[in-house]
Each structure stands twice: as C-alpha cells, then as structure tokens.
C-alpha positions as CSV (number, residue, x, y, z in Angstrom):
1,X,27.3,138.0,118.6
2,X,27.9,136.8,115.1
3,X,25.5,137.0,112.1
4,X,22.2,135.2,112.5
5,X,22.6,135.2,116.3
6,X,24.9,132.2,116.1
7,X,27.4,132.7,118.9
8,X,31.0,131.7,118.5
9,X,31.9,129.0,121.0
10,X,35.3,127.7,122.2
11,X,35.5,124.4,124.0
12,X,38.7,123.6,126.0
13,X,39.5,119.8,125.9
14,X,38.5,117.0,123.6
15,X,37.8,114.2,126.1
16,X,34.3,112.9,126.8
17,X,33.2,116.3,128.2
18,X,34.4,118.3,125.2
19,X,33.1,115.9,122.6
20,X,29.7,115.6,124.3
21,X,29.4,119.4,124.5
22,X,30.2,119.8,120.8
23,X,27.7,117.1,119.8
24,X,25.0,118.6,121.9
25,X,25.5,122.0,120.4
26,X,25.7,120.7,116.8
27,X,22.5,118.7,117.3
28,X,20.7,121.9,118.2
29,X,22.0,124.1,115.3
30,X,25.2,125.6,116.8
31,X,28.2,124.9,114.6
32,X,30.6,127.8,115.0
33,X,32.6,125.8,117.4
34,X,36.3,125.5,118.0
35,X,37.8,122.8,120.3
36,X,41.3,123.3,121.6
37,X,43.1,120.2,122.7
38,X,46.6,120.3,124.2
39,X,47.5,116.8,123.0
40,X,47.8,115.3,119.5
41,X,44.7,113.2,119.8
42,X,41.3,113.3,121.5
43,X,40.3,111.1,124.4
44,X,41.4,112.7,127.7
45,X,42.1,110.1,130.3
46,X,41.4,107.3,127.8
47,X,44.1,108.7,125.6
48,X,46.6,109.1,128.4
49,X,46.1,105.9,130.5
50,X,47.5,103.1,128.5
51,X,48.9,101.0,131.4
52,X,48.4,97.2,131.3
53,X,44.9,96.3,132.2
54,X,43.5,99.9,131.9
55,X,39.7,99.6,131.8
56,X,36.6,101.4,133.1
57,X,35.0,100.2,136.4
58,X,31.5,101.3,135.1
59,X,29.8,98.9,132.7
60,X,30.2,100.0,129.1
61,X,26.4,100.1,128.3
62,X,26.2,102.8,131.0
63,X,29.6,104.4,130.3
64,X,28.4,105.6,126.9
65,X,26.2,108.3,125.5
66,X,22.5,107.6,125.6
67,X,22.2,108.7,121.9
68,X,25.1,106.6,120.8
69,X,24.6,103.1,122.2
70,X,27.2,100.5,121.1
71,X,25.9,97.0,120.7
72,X,29.3,95.4,120.2
73,X,31.2,96.4,123.3
74,X,33.8,93.6,123.7
75,X,33.0,93.1,127.3
76,X,30.9,94.5,130.1
77,X,33.8,96.5,131.6
78,X,35.6,97.4,128.4
79,X,39.3,98.4,128.2
80,X,41.0,101.6,127.3
81,X,41.4,100.9,123.6
82,X,37.7,100.1,123.1
83,X,36.6,103.2,125.0
84,X,39.1,105.4,123.1
85,X,37.9,104.0,119.8
86,X,34.3,104.6,120.8
87,X,34.8,108.3,121.6
88,X,36.7,108.8,118.3
89,X,33.9,107.1,116.4
90,X,31.3,109.4,118.1
91,X,33.3,112.5,117.2
92,X,33.7,111.3,113.6
93,X,30.0,110.4,113.1
94,X,28.8,113.8,114.5
95,X,31.2,115.9,112.5
96,X,33.2,117.1,115.5
97,X,36.7,116.0,114.5
98,X,37.2,118.9,112.0
99,X,36.4,121.3,114.9
100,X,39.4,120.2,117.0
101,X,42.7,122.0,116.9
102,X,45.2,119.5,118.3
103,X,48.5,120.3,120.0
104,X,46.9,123.5,121.2
105,X,46.6,124.2,124.9
106,X,45.0,127.2,126.4
107,X,47.2,129.5,128.4
108,X,44.8,132.5,129.2
109,X,41.2,133.5,128.7
110,X,40.1,137.0,129.6
111,X,36.6,138.5,129.6
112,X,36.2,141.9,128.1
113,X,33.3,143.8,129.7
114,X,33.1,146.4,127.0
115,X,32.4,143.8,124.3
116,X,31.0,141.0,126.3
117,X,33.4,138.6,124.6
118,X,36.3,136.4,125.6
119,X,39.9,136.6,124.4
120,X,41.6,133.2,124.5
121,X,45.3,132.8,124.0
122,X,46.9,129.4,123.2
123,X,50.2,127.6,123.0
124,X,50.2,127.9,119.2
125,X,50.6,131.6,119.5
126,X,47.1,132.4,118.3
127,X,44.5,134.7,119.9
128,X,40.9,133.9,119.5
129,X,38.0,136.2,120.3
130,X,34.7,134.3,121.0
131,X,31.3,134.8,122.6
132,X,31.3,131.8,124.9
133,X,34.0,129.7,126.5
134,X,33.3,126.2,127.8
135,X,36.0,124.3,129.8
136,X,35.9,120.6,129.6
137,X,39.3,119.7,130.9
138,X,37.9,117.2,133.5
139,X,39.1,116.4,137.0
140,X,41.6,113.6,136.3
141,X,44.0,115.1,133.8
142,X,47.2,115.7,135.9
143,X,49.1,112.8,137.5
144,X,49.9,113.3,141.2
145,X,53.4,112.4,142.3
146,X,54.0,111.8,146.0
147,X,56.1,114.2,148.1
148,X,58.9,111.8,149.0
149,X,62.5,112.9,149.6
150,X,64.9,111.7,147.0
151,X,62.2,111.0,144.4
152,X,64.5,112.4,141.7
153,X,67.6,110.4,142.7
154,X,66.4,107.0,141.6
155,X,68.7,105.8,138.8
156,X,66.5,103.2,137.2
157,X,63.3,103.6,135.1
158,X,60.4,105.3,137.0
159,X,57.1,106.5,135.8
160,X,53.5,107.3,136.8
161,X,50.8,104.8,135.7
162,X,49.2,107.5,133.7
163,X,52.5,108.0,131.8
164,X,53.3,104.3,131.4
165,X,56.7,103.8,129.7
166,X,56.0,100.8,127.4
167,X,59.7,100.7,126.4
168,X,60.7,99.5,129.9
169,X,60.8,95.7,130.0
170,X,59.5,94.4,133.3
171,X,60.3,90.7,132.7
172,X,62.6,89.4,135.3
173,X,62.9,92.7,137.1
174,X,62.4,93.8,140.7
175,X,59.5,96.2,140.6
176,X,58.2,98.5,143.3
177,X,54.8,100.0,143.1
178,X,53.8,103.0,145.3
179,X,50.0,103.4,145.7
180,X,47.0,101.2,145.8
181,X,44.3,103.2,143.9
182,X,42.1,102.3,140.9
183,X,44.9,102.1,138.4
184,X,47.2,100.0,140.6
185,X,44.6,97.3,141.2
186,X,44.3,97.0,137.4
187,X,48.0,96.9,136.4
188,X,49.4,94.9,139.3
189,X,47.6,91.6,138.2
190,X,48.9,92.2,134.7
191,X,52.6,92.7,135.5
192,X,52.8,90.3,138.5
193,X,53.3,87.1,136.4
194,X,56.2,88.6,134.5
195,X,58.3,90.3,137.1
196,X,60.8,88.6,139.3
197,X,59.5,90.3,142.4
198,X,56.9,93.0,143.1
199,X,56.9,95.1,146.2
200,X,53.6,97.0,146.7
201,X,53.9,99.9,149.1
202,X,50.5,100.3,150.7
203,X,49.6,103.3,152.8
204,X,45.9,102.6,153.0
205,X,44.1,99.5,151.9
206,X,41.1,99.8,149.6
207,X,37.6,98.4,149.8
208,X,37.5,95.9,146.9
209,X,34.3,94.2,145.6
210,X,33.9,91.6,142.9
211,X,33.8,92.7,139.3
212,X,30.9,91.1,137.5
213,X,32.6,91.2,134.2
214,X,32.0,89.1,131.1
215,X,32.9,89.0,127.5
216,X,29.9,89.6,125.3
217,X,29.4,86.8,122.9
218,X,28.5,87.2,119.2
219,X,25.0,86.1,120.2
220,X,24.7,88.9,122.7
221,X,26.1,91.4,120.1
222,X,23.4,90.3,117.7
223,X,20.8,90.5,120.4
224,X,21.8,94.1,121.4
225,X,21.9,95.2,117.7
226,X,18.7,93.6,116.5
227,X,16.3,93.3,119.4
228,X,14.7,96.7,120.2
229,X,15.3,97.6,123.9
230,X,17.8,94.7,124.7
231,X,20.8,97.0,125.1
232,X,18.6,99.6,126.9
233,X,17.6,96.9,129.4
234,X,21.3,96.2,130.1
235,X,22.0,99.9,130.5
236,X,18.9,100.5,132.7
237,X,19.8,97.5,134.9
238,X,23.3,98.9,135.7
239,X,21.9,102.4,136.1
240,X,19.4,101.1,138.6
241,X,22.1,99.3,140.6
242,X,24.2,102.5,140.7
243,X,21.2,104.6,141.9
244,X,20.5,102.0,144.6
245,X,24.1,102.0,145.8
246,X,24.3,105.8,145.8
247,X,21.6,105.9,148.5
248,X,24.1,104.2,150.9
249,X,26.2,107.4,150.9
250,X,23.7,109.4,153.0
251,X,20.1,108.2,153.1
252,X,20.3,104.5,153.7
253,X,23.4,103.4,155.8
254,X,22.3,99.8,155.6
255,X,23.3,99.8,151.9
256,X,26.9,100.8,152.9
257,X,27.0,98.0,155.4
258,X,25.9,95.6,152.7
259,X,28.7,96.7,150.4
260,X,31.2,96.4,153.3
261,X,29.9,92.8,153.9
262,X,30.3,91.9,150.3
263,X,33.9,93.4,150.2
264,X,34.9,91.6,153.4
265,X,33.6,88.3,152.1
266,X,35.4,88.9,148.8
267,X,38.7,89.4,150.7
268,X,38.1,86.4,152.9
269,X,37.5,84.1,149.9
270,X,40.5,85.3,147.9
271,X,43.1,85.7,150.7
272,X,43.6,82.7,153.0
273,X,46.6,84.0,154.8
274,X,45.2,85.7,158.0
275,X,48.2,88.1,158.3
276,X,47.9,89.3,154.7
277,X,44.2,89.4,155.0
278,X,44.5,91.7,158.0
279,X,46.9,93.9,156.1
280,X,44.5,94.3,153.2
281,X,41.4,95.0,155.4
282,X,40.3,98.7,155.4
283,X,39.8,100.4,158.8
284,X,37.7,103.3,157.5
285,X,34.0,103.5,156.4
286,X,33.1,102.1,153.1
287,X,32.7,104.8,150.5
288,X,35.2,107.2,152.2
289,X,37.6,106.4,149.4
290,X,36.6,105.1,146.0
291,X,35.4,101.5,146.2
292,X,37.3,99.4,143.7
293,X,36.3,96.5,141.5
294,X,38.6,93.5,140.8
295,X,38.6,89.7,140.7
296,X,42.3,89.3,140.3
297,X,43.9,92.0,142.5
298,X,43.9,89.9,145.7
299,X,45.0,86.7,144.0
300,X,48.0,88.5,142.5
301,X,49.0,89.7,146.0
302,X,49.0,86.2,147.3
303,X,51.7,85.0,144.9
304,X,55.1,84.1,146.2
305,X,56.9,86.9,144.2
306,X,54.8,89.7,145.8
307,X,55.3,91.5,149.1
308,X,52.8,94.0,150.5
309,X,54.8,96.6,152.5
310,X,53.0,98.8,154.9
311,X,55.9,100.4,156.7
312,X,56.0,104.2,155.9
313,X,58.4,105.3,153.1
314,X,61.0,107.8,154.3
315,X,62.9,108.3,151.1
316,X,63.7,107.1,147.6
317,X,67.3,106.2,147.1
318,X,69.3,105.7,143.9
319,X,68.5,102.0,143.9
320,X,65.3,101.6,145.8
321,X,62.9,102.6,148.5
322,X,63.9,103.2,152.2
323,X,61.2,102.7,154.8
324,X,60.9,103.9,158.4
325,X,62.5,100.8,159.7
326,X,65.7,101.8,157.9
327,X,65.3,98.9,155.4
328,X,66.2,99.7,151.8
329,X,64.1,97.8,149.3
330,X,66.2,97.4,146.3
331,X,64.3,97.7,143.0
332,X,65.0,97.9,139.3
333,X,61.8,99.7,138.2
334,X,59.7,102.2,140.2
335,X,56.0,102.7,139.3
336,X,53.8,105.3,140.9
337,X,50.1,104.5,141.1
338,X,49.3,107.6,143.1
339,X,46.3,109.0,141.3
340,X,45.7,112.6,140.0
341,X,45.5,116.2,141.2
342,X,41.8,116.2,141.1
343,X,41.2,119.3,143.2
344,X,43.3,121.6,141.0
345,X,40.5,122.5,138.6
346,X,41.5,124.1,135.2
347,X,45.2,124.4,136.2
348,X,47.4,125.8,134.7
349,X,45.1,128.0,132.7
350,X,44.6,131.6,133.7
351,X,41.0,132.6,133.5
352,X,40.0,136.2,134.1
353,X,36.4,137.4,134.6
354,X,34.8,140.7,135.5
355,X,37.2,143.4,136.7
356,X,40.1,141.1,135.9
357,X,39.2,138.7,138.7
358,X,41.2,135.5,138.4
359,X,39.4,132.2,138.8
360,X,42.2,130.7,140.8
361,X,41.8,133.5,143.3
362,X,38.0,133.0,143.4
363,X,38.8,129.3,144.2
364,X,41.6,129.9,146.6
365,X,39.7,128.3,149.4
366,X,38.3,125.5,147.2
367,X,36.6,125.3,143.8
368,X,32.9,125.9,143.7
369,X,30.3,126.6,141.1
370,X,26.5,126.6,140.6
371,X,25.8,122.9,140.0
372,X,29.5,122.6,139.1
373,X,28.8,124.7,135.9
374,X,28.7,128.4,136.4
375,X,30.9,130.7,138.5
376,X,29.8,134.3,139.6
377,X,31.7,137.1,137.8
378,X,32.7,134.9,134.9
379,X,29.9,135.6,132.3
380,X,29.3,133.4,129.3
381,X,31.8,130.9,130.8
382,X,30.7,127.3,131.7
383,X,32.4,124.2,133.0
384,X,31.7,120.6,132.1
385,X,32.6,118.1,134.9
386,X,33.4,120.9,137.2
387,X,33.4,121.1,141.0
388,X,31.2,118.7,142.9
389,X,30.0,116.8,139.9
390,X,32.1,113.6,140.3
391,X,30.3,110.5,141.5
392,X,31.0,108.0,144.2
393,X,28.7,105.6,142.3
394,X,27.5,105.8,138.7
395,X,28.5,106.9,135.3
396,X,30.1,110.3,134.8
397,X,29.0,110.1,131.1
398,X,25.4,110.4,132.4
399,X,26.4,113.5,134.5
400,X,28.2,115.0,131.5
401,X,25.1,114.6,129.3
402,X,23.1,116.4,131.9
403,X,25.5,119.3,132.1
404,X,25.9,119.7,128.3
405,X,22.1,119.9,127.9
406,X,22.0,122.6,130.5
407,X,24.8,124.6,129.0
408,X,23.1,124.2,125.6
409,X,20.1,126.0,127.1
410,X,22.3,128.8,128.2
411,X,23.8,129.1,124.7
412,X,20.3,129.2,123.2
413,X,19.3,132.0,125.7
414,X,22.4,134.0,124.6
415,X,21.6,133.4,121.0
416,X,18.1,134.8,121.5
417,X,19.5,137.9,123.2
418,X,22.6,139.0,121.2
419,X,24.7,141.6,122.9
420,X,24.0,140.2,126.4
421,X,26.0,138.4,129.0
422,X,24.8,135.6,131.2
423,X,26.2,135.5,134.7
424,X,25.1,133.3,137.6
425,X,24.0,135.4,140.6
426,X,26.4,135.3,143.4
427,X,23.7,134.9,146.1
428,X,22.2,131.9,144.3
429,X,25.5,130.2,143.9
430,X,26.4,130.9,147.5
431,X,23.1,129.5,148.7
432,X,23.5,126.4,146.5
433,X,27.1,125.8,147.7
434,X,26.1,126.2,151.4
435,X,23.4,123.6,151.1
436,X,25.7,121.4,149.1
437,X,28.5,121.5,151.8
438,X,25.9,120.8,154.5
439,X,24.9,117.7,152.6
440,X,28.5,116.7,152.0
441,X,29.1,116.8,155.7
442,X,26.9,113.8,156.1
443,X,28.7,111.6,153.6
444,X,31.5,109.1,154.4
445,X,34.0,111.2,152.4
446,X,34.7,113.2,155.5
447,X,36.2,110.3,157.5
448,X,39.5,109.7,155.6
449,X,41.9,111.5,153.3
450,X,41.3,111.1,149.5
451,X,41.6,113.0,146.3
452,X,37.9,114.1,146.8
453,X,39.1,116.6,149.4
454,X,41.5,119.6,149.0
455,X,44.3,120.5,151.4
456,X,41.8,122.3,153.7
457,X,39.7,119.2,153.9
458,X,36.8,120.6,151.8
459,X,35.1,118.1,149.5
460,X,35.3,119.9,146.1
461,X,34.9,117.0,143.7
462,X,31.9,114.9,144.5
463,X,28.1,115.2,144.2
464,X,26.4,114.0,147.4
465,X,23.5,112.3,145.7
466,X,22.3,110.2,142.9
467,X,22.7,110.7,139.1
468,X,18.9,111.2,138.9
469,X,18.8,113.9,141.6
470,X,21.5,115.9,139.7
471,X,19.7,115.5,136.3
472,X,16.4,116.6,137.8
473,X,18.0,119.7,139.4
474,X,19.5,121.0,136.1
475,X,17.0,119.6,133.6
476,X,15.8,123.1,132.9
477,X,17.9,126.3,133.2
478,X,16.3,128.6,135.7
479,X,16.7,132.2,134.3
480,X,16.1,133.7,137.8
481,X,19.4,132.2,138.9
482,X,21.3,134.3,136.4
483,X,21.7,137.9,135.4
484,X,21.2,138.6,131.7
485,X,22.6,142.0,131.2
486,X,23.4,144.0,128.0
487,X,27.1,144.6,127.2
488,X,28.3,147.8,128.8
C-alpha cells in the first residue's frame, strides 16, 4: 500500500462503468488511479456504435448519473452523439480525463501472493504494479458474427452494425441485413428510404412496443434547469415504470401479459398485411429476448422496397445470400445486426489469481461472481457490470452506480488495513450463485435462445429482479462475506 494508506488503483475500460468508478473514487479521496482504455477515445459502446439511428432505449433522464443530471438532453431517448458527449463532459468535469491512457489495452493481470499486489501488462509494452484492479469492460464490447459458411467470400462491402462503414454509399444499392436485434430496428428505418431494395433476414421476430419519444423543447430545458425537482420527477417517473415492469419477469405474470398485449396492438396498428403481420409476430414469451422500442421499424418493413425473408440461410456467396430453398438473394452490401458476445466476460484478457488460477478457467462453465462484483481467489479484484448484473428492464447506469459505491467501500476497507487482501469467501459466493440460479430458472429467459445465455444454456448476464432489489442488496459491504487477510 502506498504512503498515506492511499492504494494504487487500475481501472480497465473508459466507458460508463470505468468513468463512474473513477468519479466515485475521486469523490471519496482516492486519486491514485490509472484507467487503461484500448481505444483512442472514451465511451465504450457509445464510442463504437455510430450506425444510423443509434440511440438508447432507456429515457435519458434515467440513463444518466444521479449526481450529474442533464437538463438539456435533446430528446427523451437521446442518440449516440449526445450520450457520448455527456460521458465525455462528466469525465472532464470530474478530472478523470487525465487519468486515462488511451490506445492501451490490458493483456495480462497477475496477483502476487507474496506482495498482495497486481502486475498488469498492457499493449503499450508497460508493466504496472498496483494494489487494486477493477475491470469495467462491460458486456457488450465485442461484435458477434454469425457462423454461416462462406461468410468471407462475399465480394461487396460487408460490416457489423457496431463497426459501421460510413464510407459505403447505400443509395440505390441492394442491401441485405442479417439479424433483427436492438441495433437493426434502429438502423433499418434510417437506411430503408435510400436503398434500392432491402432484404431483412429474420430468424426470430422481436417483441416491439411503442417508443414514447419526444424532443424536449426550450421551455422544457428551462423548466428542468430552473425548477428544483422538475428533472428529478421526470427521472423518477421512468424509474418507477421500469420497476413496475420488472415485476413481470417473475412476481406478477399479468404485467408480462399486459406488455404482450401492447406489443400485439402495436403490430396490428402498424402492419395491415396479415401475412407480414404473422411473419413479425413472436411465438415465445415476452421478455425471453430483449423487448425493443420503436415507432418506425414496422412501417419501414411495410414499404415496397423491403422484403422480410424467414427461410434459413445456408451460406453466403460471392454476390449474395443463399437460403435453404436454394434461392440466392443477390445483394450489393451486407450488414450484420447480430449483436455482441455478451457471455465472454473480460475476453481476451488473461487474469490470474491465487496460485496462478486463471479466471477463464474458473468461469469455464459460465461466468459467476458475488453480486457480479467479486470472484473467489481473485483478491483486490473487482468487476463493474459483471456477471448477472444486466437488466431486462431499467437503466444499467443505475446498476453501475450501485456497484461503484460498493467497490468504493471495499477500497476504503483496504485503505484502512494496509498490507491486507480482500477476497470474497467461496462459500458465500457459491450460496449466492445457487440462489441466483434458482431465481433465474423462474424467469422467461429460459424459454428461448438469446445473448443472455451461454452455450450451456446458463443465464450469465441478467439480474432476476428490480434495480431497487439489487441496490438494497449491495448498499453496504458485508465484511463477513469476505476474508481480510495479511499479505503472506
């Protein structure tokens, strides 16, 4: 431990999780912090996802830090640029920008039991020795490409929505989109008017509900800025709705049925063609996959230059997509809206804990951690937005704030006891995870395939409850759940 019992802290990642962690630590007197960011800018998914129409499906007054309200959000569901600018502004105002080392990815982190410190190696060739390591790399950082034969043989432009190629002109082109996830329903309405023809390859239709979006007027901006509590009321209102809807995952099935009714009515109003409507109607329980929000996705699919193709894809050819009926759908540009590798936590970093135990080995059967934060045998190591902390409904920023406050308490404990290591007890973590999996078994996420589940079918991403239940559970660090031991 460094002089004055101020531990040296290394944070991996400069997205919402990493910036939040640094701000929380600085606000409580810890400033010996280094943030390693593999890219040239901060922002995480809001830096990477620049596809047309990219926006958040959580209202901006809720998708923001409680201590940094923004009265001048351009709209209720703000776009990528506004969110990215907001995060950069928060980092600037809290003195975090100077702590970030850009273009520096972590390759290895190894715990030394003789010193109780971590050795972290990075792509810039440096080796850093620190007291505490906090990973904040998130769950949605690596685009997932489908396993389709011939995917590398296509001769035209092709890209994943998270790696949008803005140099490719879509005007007048035949475009094929594979995937119907949260990104696809945003960029499809944007590109549909300009392309000559769009073929959407749909494997599974999504539950889509109306998006109650609005542009905030100058009057509303002034109201939020000058009237005490006005923005808090807007935030509290959307938080309350999220809490109510989260009950539909387990406790109150009637809420899920209400959401399904709203989605079905939305589909019926916007798609008059009965055949297309049947094609777009989900046949699995609402909530099993992520519920999507859009007012213009269905109308875009009803346009004459759009075809929704449900026949299974067998291969990608040099000039198009072949389906199981032997039809080759010729295309000029191929776009993958196939989501992210959400269950491969912390990949490709190598994290080694006690006795050289590798984290990827500990997680071979599925990632798990005590409240998604602490892993046995990895002392003084914490995770922000780790296993089972994603939400089916609500704001991940709310969850991240809860986690960073909890981790800050752990850092304070270590600062008070220099020369010690804090390691979550294996029995407490196992008991927690057993109860968690039993609760997850009652959720709709078990009844279809999604990025919430790993290859073995285990749900490793989501929290099976409300935002409030999670925050209450980790409001105060329980020292009895941990072993605080002197360095060997």
